[in-house]
Biopython code that builds the backbone (N, CA, C, O; Angstrom):
import numpy as np
from Bio.PDB.StructureBuilder import StructureBuilder

atoms = [
    (1, "MET", "N", (113.204, 138.593, 214.479)),
    (1, "MET", "CA", (113.383, 140.003, 214.714)),
    (1, "MET", "C", (114.884, 140.273, 214.931)),
    (1, "MET", "O", (115.563, 139.516, 215.624)),
    (2, "THR", "N", (115.378, 141.339, 214.341)),
    (2, "THR", "CA", (116.776, 141.724, 214.510)),
    (2, "THR", "C", (116.962, 142.390, 215.861)),
    (2, "THR", "O", (116.189, 143.266, 216.248)),
    (3, "THR", "N", (117.997, 141.965, 216.574)),
    (3, "THR", "CA", (118.390, 142.664, 217.791)),
    (3, "THR", "C", (119.671, 143.420, 217.497)),
    (3, "THR", "O", (120.450, 143.017, 216.633)),
    (4, "TRP", "N", (119.890, 144.504, 218.205)),
    (4, "TRP", "CA", (120.990, 145.412, 217.907)),
    (4, "TRP", "C", (121.898, 145.600, 219.109)),
    (4, "TRP", "O", (121.471, 145.465, 220.256)),
    (5, "GLU", "N", (123.140, 145.910, 218.832)),
    (5, "GLU", "CA", (124.056, 146.391, 219.851)),
    (5, "GLU", "C", (124.474, 147.791, 219.423)),
    (5, "GLU", "O", (124.497, 148.116, 218.236)),
    (6, "TYR", "N", (124.801, 148.605, 220.409)),
    (6, "TYR", "CA", (125.076, 150.013, 220.155)),
    (6, "TYR", "C", (126.434, 150.421, 220.695)),
    (6, "TYR", "O", (126.965, 149.797, 221.613)),
    (7, "LEU", "N", (126.988, 151.475, 220.115)),
    (7, "LEU", "CA", (128.301, 151.984, 220.487)),
    (7, "LEU", "C", (128.260, 153.504, 220.407)),
    (7, "LEU", "O", (127.667, 154.068, 219.487)),
    (8, "THR", "N", (128.883, 154.159, 221.362)),
    (8, "THR", "CA", (129.111, 155.604, 221.258)),
    (8, "THR", "C", (130.614, 155.830, 221.224)),
    (8, "THR", "O", (131.370, 155.145, 221.913)),
    (9, "THR", "N", (131.036, 156.785, 220.426)),
    (9, "THR", "CA", (132.458, 157.083, 220.310)),
    (9, "THR", "C", (132.654, 158.564, 220.021)),
    (9, "THR", "O", (131.868, 159.157, 219.282)),
    (10, "PRO", "N", (133.694, 159.171, 220.594)),
    (10, "PRO", "CA", (133.973, 160.575, 220.277)),
    (10, "PRO", "C", (134.502, 160.690, 218.845)),
    (10, "PRO", "O", (135.164, 159.784, 218.339)),
    (11, "LEU", "N", (134.200, 161.804, 218.214)),
    (11, "LEU", "CA", (134.708, 162.078, 216.874)),
    (11, "LEU", "C", (135.671, 163.251, 216.940)),
    (11, "LEU", "O", (135.330, 164.316, 217.456)),
    (12, "LEU", "N", (136.856, 163.055, 216.423)),
    (12, "LEU", "CA", (137.832, 164.130, 216.336)),
    (12, "LEU", "C", (137.613, 164.842, 215.010)),
    (12, "LEU", "O", (137.641, 164.210, 213.954)),
    (13, "ILE", "N", (137.400, 166.124, 215.056)),
    (13, "ILE", "CA", (137.045, 166.884, 213.863)),
    (13, "ILE", "C", (138.044, 166.680, 212.732)),
    (13, "ILE", "O", (137.643, 166.575, 211.573)),
    (14, "HIS", "N", (139.325, 166.621, 213.041)),
    (14, "HIS", "CA", (140.345, 166.499, 211.991)),
    (14, "HIS", "C", (140.465, 165.073, 211.445)),
    (14, "HIS", "O", (141.220, 164.844, 210.500)),
    (15, "ASN", "N", (139.733, 164.108, 212.022)),
    (15, "ASN", "CA", (139.879, 162.710, 211.614)),
    (15, "ASN", "C", (138.539, 161.973, 211.544)),
    (15, "ASN", "O", (138.499, 160.748, 211.663)),
    (16, "THR", "N", (137.466, 162.698, 211.357)),
    (16, "THR", "CA", (136.122, 162.117, 211.413)),
    (16, "THR", "C", (135.926, 160.978, 210.417)),
    (16, "THR", "O", (135.446, 159.909, 210.794)),
    (17, "ALA", "N", (136.285, 161.187, 209.162)),
    (17, "ALA", "CA", (136.060, 160.157, 208.145)),
    (17, "ALA", "C", (136.816, 158.876, 208.472)),
    (17, "ALA", "O", (136.266, 157.784, 208.329)),
    (18, "ALA", "N", (138.059, 158.992, 208.906)),
    (18, "ALA", "CA", (138.849, 157.802, 209.229)),
    (18, "ALA", "C", (138.232, 157.039, 210.402)),
    (18, "ALA", "O", (138.186, 155.809, 210.389)),
    (19, "ILE", "N", (137.763, 157.762, 211.405)),
    (19, "ILE", "CA", (137.139, 157.116, 212.561)),
    (19, "ILE", "C", (135.882, 156.360, 212.125)),
    (19, "ILE", "O", (135.705, 155.191, 212.469)),
    (20, "LEU", "N", (135.014, 157.029, 211.372)),
    (20, "LEU", "CA", (133.769, 156.388, 210.933)),
    (20, "LEU", "C", (134.047, 155.229, 209.975)),
    (20, "LEU", "O", (133.371, 154.203, 210.046)),
    (21, "ASN", "N", (135.024, 155.373, 209.087)),
    (21, "ASN", "CA", (135.370, 154.273, 208.183)),
    (21, "ASN", "C", (135.880, 153.064, 208.951)),
    (21, "ASN", "O", (135.570, 151.928, 208.594)),
    (22, "ASN", "N", (136.653, 153.295, 209.997)),
    (22, "ASN", "CA", (137.161, 152.207, 210.822)),
    (22, "ASN", "C", (136.011, 151.428, 211.455)),
    (22, "ASN", "O", (135.997, 150.198, 211.408)),
    (23, "TRP", "N", (135.049, 152.132, 212.044)),
    (23, "TRP", "CA", (133.902, 151.432, 212.645)),
    (23, "TRP", "C", (133.043, 150.767, 211.572)),
    (23, "TRP", "O", (132.513, 149.677, 211.791)),
    (24, "GLY", "N", (132.903, 151.415, 210.417)),
    (24, "GLY", "CA", (132.115, 150.826, 209.335)),
    (24, "GLY", "C", (132.699, 149.508, 208.852)),
    (24, "GLY", "O", (131.952, 148.590, 208.512)),
    (25, "LYS", "N", (134.018, 149.400, 208.815)),
    (25, "LYS", "CA", (134.669, 148.147, 208.413)),
    (25, "LYS", "C", (134.383, 147.023, 209.399)),
    (25, "LYS", "O", (134.479, 145.847, 209.046)),
    (26, "GLN", "N", (134.035, 147.377, 210.627)),
    (26, "GLN", "CA", (133.714, 146.385, 211.644)),
    (26, "GLN", "C", (132.212, 146.122, 211.721)),
    (26, "GLN", "O", (131.739, 145.444, 212.634)),
    (27, "GLY", "N", (131.467, 146.662, 210.761)),
    (27, "GLY", "CA", (130.041, 146.372, 210.680)),
    (27, "GLY", "C", (129.128, 147.369, 211.371)),
    (27, "GLY", "O", (127.917, 147.154, 211.437)),
    (28, "TRP", "N", (129.693, 148.465, 211.892)),
    (28, "TRP", "CA", (128.889, 149.462, 212.586)),
    (28, "TRP", "C", (128.279, 150.444, 211.593)),
    (28, "TRP", "O", (128.940, 150.866, 210.644)),
    (29, "GLU", "N", (127.029, 150.805, 211.810)),
    (29, "GLU", "CA", (126.314, 151.776, 210.979)),
    (29, "GLU", "C", (126.064, 153.034, 211.804)),
    (29, "GLU", "O", (125.570, 152.958, 212.929)),
    (30, "LEU", "N", (126.407, 154.191, 211.239)),
    (30, "LEU", "CA", (126.200, 155.452, 211.928)),
    (30, "LEU", "C", (124.707, 155.733, 212.045)),
    (30, "LEU", "O", (123.974, 155.657, 211.060)),
    (31, "VAL", "N", (124.264, 156.057, 213.253)),
    (31, "VAL", "CA", (122.862, 156.388, 213.498)),
    (31, "VAL", "C", (122.693, 157.892, 213.646)),
    (31, "VAL", "O", (121.785, 158.487, 213.066)),
    (32, "GLN", "N", (123.590, 158.507, 214.438)),
    (32, "GLN", "CA", (123.439, 159.925, 214.731)),
    (32, "GLN", "C", (124.753, 160.493, 215.264)),
    (32, "GLN", "O", (125.551, 159.779, 215.872)),
    (33, "VAL", "N", (124.963, 161.786, 215.027)),
    (33, "VAL", "CA", (126.079, 162.517, 215.612)),
    (33, "VAL", "C", (125.491, 163.671, 216.407)),
    (33, "VAL", "O", (124.675, 164.437, 215.894)),
    (34, "VAL", "N", (125.913, 163.792, 217.671)),
    (34, "VAL", "CA", (125.394, 164.852, 218.542)),
    (34, "VAL", "C", (126.559, 165.555, 219.237)),
    (34, "VAL", "O", (127.653, 164.999, 219.335)),
    (35, "PRO", "N", (126.325, 166.779, 219.718)),
    (35, "PRO", "CA", (127.364, 167.454, 220.506)),
    (35, "PRO", "C", (127.650, 166.674, 221.786)),
    (35, "PRO", "O", (126.726, 166.166, 222.422)),
    (36, "GLY", "N", (128.922, 166.576, 222.164)),
    (36, "GLY", "CA", (129.306, 165.884, 223.387)),
    (36, "GLY", "C", (129.040, 166.744, 224.608)),
    (36, "GLY", "O", (128.861, 167.955, 224.484)),
    (37, "PRO", "N", (129.013, 166.134, 225.789)),
    (37, "PRO", "CA", (128.716, 166.872, 227.021)),
    (37, "PRO", "C", (129.780, 167.912, 227.373)),
    (37, "PRO", "O", (129.494, 168.890, 228.064)),
    (38, "GLU", "N", (131.006, 167.698, 226.896)),
    (38, "GLU", "CA", (132.086, 168.639, 227.175)),
    (38, "GLU", "C", (132.631, 169.247, 225.891)),
    (38, "GLU", "O", (133.810, 169.594, 225.814)),
    (39, "GLY", "N", (131.781, 169.376, 224.893)),
    (39, "GLY", "CA", (132.206, 169.886, 223.601)),
    (39, "GLY", "C", (132.582, 168.743, 222.675)),
    (39, "GLY", "O", (132.591, 167.584, 223.088)),
    (40, "GLY", "N", (132.886, 169.058, 221.448)),
    (40, "GLY", "CA", (133.199, 168.012, 220.479)),
    (40, "GLY", "C", (131.937, 167.297, 220.030)),
    (40, "GLY", "O", (130.820, 167.709, 220.345)),
    (41, "LEU", "N", (132.137, 166.228, 219.295)),
    (41, "LEU", "CA", (131.015, 165.456, 218.764)),
    (41, "LEU", "C", (131.091, 164.018, 219.234)),
    (41, "LEU", "O", (132.176, 163.487, 219.472)),
    (42, "VAL", "N", (129.928, 163.389, 219.366)),
    (42, "VAL", "CA", (129.834, 161.982, 219.735)),
    (42, "VAL", "C", (128.997, 161.282, 218.668)),
    (42, "VAL", "O", (127.919, 161.753, 218.306)),
    (43, "ALA", "N", (129.501, 160.152, 218.168)),
    (43, "ALA", "CA", (128.784, 159.356, 217.174)),
    (43, "ALA", "C", (128.089, 158.189, 217.871)),
    (43, "ALA", "O", (128.664, 157.543, 218.747)),
    (44, "TYR", "N", (126.853, 157.931, 217.474)),
    (44, "TYR", "CA", (126.101, 156.766, 217.930)),
    (44, "TYR", "C", (126.013, 155.806, 216.754)),
    (44, "TYR", "O", (125.579, 156.181, 215.664)),
    (45, "LEU", "N", (126.429, 154.564, 216.982)),
    (45, "LEU", "CA", (126.448, 153.558, 215.924)),
    (45, "LEU", "C", (125.701, 152.313, 216.381)),
    (45, "LEU", "O", (125.513, 152.092, 217.577)),
    (46, "LYS", "N", (125.277, 151.502, 215.415)),
    (46, "LYS", "CA", (124.602, 150.244, 215.732)),
    (46, "LYS", "C", (125.009, 149.184, 214.733)),
    (46, "LYS", "O", (125.483, 149.490, 213.639)),
    (47, "ARG", "N", (124.816, 147.911, 215.127)),
    (47, "ARG", "CA", (124.982, 146.784, 214.215)),
    (47, "ARG", "C", (124.169, 145.618, 214.778)),
    (47, "ARG", "O", (123.870, 145.592, 215.972)),
    (48, "PRO", "N", (123.816, 144.670, 213.941)),
    (48, "PRO", "CA", (123.075, 143.514, 214.439)),
    (48, "PRO", "C", (123.876, 142.791, 215.520)),
    (48, "PRO", "O", (125.084, 142.601, 215.381)),
    (49, "ALA", "N", (123.211, 142.395, 216.579)),
    (49, "ALA", "CA", (123.869, 141.694, 217.681)),
    (49, "ALA", "C", (124.227, 140.283, 217.244)),
    (49, "ALA", "O", (123.553, 139.689, 216.403)),
    (50, "GLY", "N", (125.282, 139.764, 217.819)),
    (50, "GLY", "CA", (125.723, 138.412, 217.529)),
    (50, "GLY", "C", (127.146, 138.246, 218.004)),
    (50, "GLY", "O", (127.862, 139.230, 218.188)),
    (51, "GLY", "N", (127.555, 137.031, 218.202)),
    (51, "GLY", "CA", (128.904, 136.783, 218.704)),
    (51, "GLY", "C", (129.861, 136.447, 217.582)),
    (51, "GLY", "O", (129.544, 136.596, 216.402)),
    (52, "GLY", "N", (131.025, 135.995, 217.968)),
    (52, "GLY", "CA", (131.993, 135.510, 217.001)),
    (52, "GLY", "C", (132.869, 136.587, 216.416)),
    (52, "GLY", "O", (132.961, 137.696, 216.942)),
    (53, "ALA", "N", (133.514, 136.239, 215.312)),
    (53, "ALA", "CA", (134.499, 137.109, 214.686)),
    (53, "ALA", "C", (133.901, 138.424, 214.212)),
    (53, "ALA", "O", (134.601, 139.435, 214.154)),
    (54, "GLN", "N", (132.604, 138.427, 213.869)),
    (54, "GLN", "CA", (132.000, 139.650, 213.370)),
    (54, "GLN", "C", (132.004, 140.752, 214.420)),
    (54, "GLN", "O", (131.873, 141.928, 214.081)),
    (55, "ASN", "N", (132.154, 140.385, 215.696)),
    (55, "ASN", "CA", (132.164, 141.371, 216.767)),
    (55, "ASN", "C", (133.555, 141.605, 217.337)),
    (55, "ASN", "O", (133.686, 142.134, 218.441)),
    (56, "ALA", "N", (134.580, 141.228, 216.615)),
    (56, "ALA", "CA", (135.947, 141.466, 217.087)),
    (56, "ALA", "C", (136.145, 142.959, 217.289)),
    (56, "ALA", "O", (135.752, 143.769, 216.449)),
    (57, "GLY", "N", (136.745, 143.308, 218.389)),
    (57, "GLY", "CA", (136.982, 144.719, 218.689)),
    (57, "GLY", "C", (135.922, 145.355, 219.553)),
    (57, "GLY", "O", (136.070, 146.513, 219.943)),
    (58, "LEU", "N", (134.854, 144.641, 219.867)),
    (58, "LEU", "CA", (133.787, 145.219, 220.677)),
    (58, "LEU", "C", (134.277, 145.576, 222.071)),
    (58, "LEU", "O", (133.919, 146.631, 222.594)),
    (59, "ASP", "N", (135.089, 144.720, 222.683)),
    (59, "ASP", "CA", (135.618, 145.011, 224.014)),
    (59, "ASP", "C", (136.475, 146.271, 223.990)),
    (59, "ASP", "O", (136.398, 147.090, 224.906)),
    (60, "ALA", "N", (137.287, 146.431, 222.958)),
    (60, "ALA", "CA", (138.114, 147.629, 222.838)),
    (60, "ALA", "C", (137.237, 148.865, 222.678)),
    (60, "ALA", "O", (137.537, 149.915, 223.245)),
    (61, "ALA", "N", (136.162, 148.749, 221.915)),
    (61, "ALA", "CA", (135.249, 149.874, 221.728)),
    (61, "ALA", "C", (134.572, 150.246, 223.039)),
    (61, "ALA", "O", (134.431, 151.426, 223.359)),
    (62, "ALA", "N", (134.156, 149.244, 223.791)),
    (62, "ALA", "CA", (133.510, 149.509, 225.069)),
    (62, "ALA", "C", (134.477, 150.191, 226.027)),
    (62, "ALA", "O", (134.094, 151.112, 226.748)),
    (63, "GLN", "N", (135.721, 149.743, 226.036)),
    (63, "GLN", "CA", (136.728, 150.344, 226.911)),
    (63, "GLN", "C", (136.984, 151.796, 226.507)),
    (63, "GLN", "O", (137.056, 152.674, 227.367)),
    (64, "ALA", "N", (137.117, 152.048, 225.229)),
    (64, "ALA", "CA", (137.342, 153.414, 224.760)),
    (64, "ALA", "C", (136.162, 154.304, 225.114)),
    (64, "ALA", "O", (136.343, 155.459, 225.501)),
    (65, "SER", "N", (134.959, 153.771, 224.983)),
    (65, "SER", "CA", (133.767, 154.531, 225.327)),
    (65, "SER", "C", (133.742, 154.887, 226.806)),
    (65, "SER", "O", (133.398, 156.012, 227.169)),
    (66, "ARG", "N", (134.109, 153.923, 227.671)),
    (66, "ARG", "CA", (134.132, 154.179, 229.114)),
    (66, "ARG", "C", (135.166, 155.252, 229.448)),
    (66, "ARG", "O", (134.915, 156.104, 230.300)),
    (67, "GLN", "N", (136.321, 155.223, 228.790)),
    (67, "GLN", "CA", (137.346, 156.229, 229.039)),
    (67, "GLN", "C", (136.858, 157.605, 228.627)),
    (67, "GLN", "O", (137.106, 158.591, 229.322)),
    (68, "PHE", "N", (136.166, 157.675, 227.501)),
    (68, "PHE", "CA", (135.635, 158.937, 227.028)),
    (68, "PHE", "C", (134.606, 159.503, 227.998)),
    (68, "PHE", "O", (134.548, 160.711, 228.226)),
    (69, "GLU", "N", (133.797, 158.617, 228.564)),
    (69, "GLU", "CA", (132.739, 159.033, 229.478)),
    (69, "GLU", "C", (133.261, 159.252, 230.894)),
    (69, "GLU", "O", (132.519, 159.704, 231.765)),
    (70, "GLY", "N", (134.532, 158.934, 231.129)),
    (70, "GLY", "CA", (135.129, 159.153, 232.440)),
    (70, "GLY", "C", (134.815, 158.082, 233.458)),
    (70, "GLY", "O", (134.917, 158.334, 234.659)),
    (71, "ASN", "N", (134.431, 156.880, 233.013)),
    (71, "ASN", "CA", (134.109, 155.774, 233.933)),
    (71, "ASN", "C", (135.250, 154.817, 234.035)),
    (71, "ASN", "O", (135.162, 153.827, 234.761)),
]
sb = StructureBuilder()
sb.init_structure("model")
sb.init_model(0)
sb.init_chain("A")
sb.init_seg("    ")
for serial, (resi, resn, name, xyz) in enumerate(atoms, 1):
    if name == "N":
        sb.init_residue(resn, " ", resi, " ")
    sb.init_atom(name, np.array(xyz, "f"), 0.0, 1.0, " ", f" {name:<3s}", serial, name[0])
structure = sb.get_structure()
């Protein structure tokens, strides 16, 4: 059975394609885009869970997500 890891990230309207392409190059698949709690848009992405080089950048993504959420 496939297990998944998930990521949320804010989307800047003027740079949406570049943001999504960047995550796509790292193996993330867009699941949904929803309005953010303070306006703007938030993208929900997923990819198969696993360690190693395929997950490079995950810590940076988690940190960016925490900053966006104010944690």
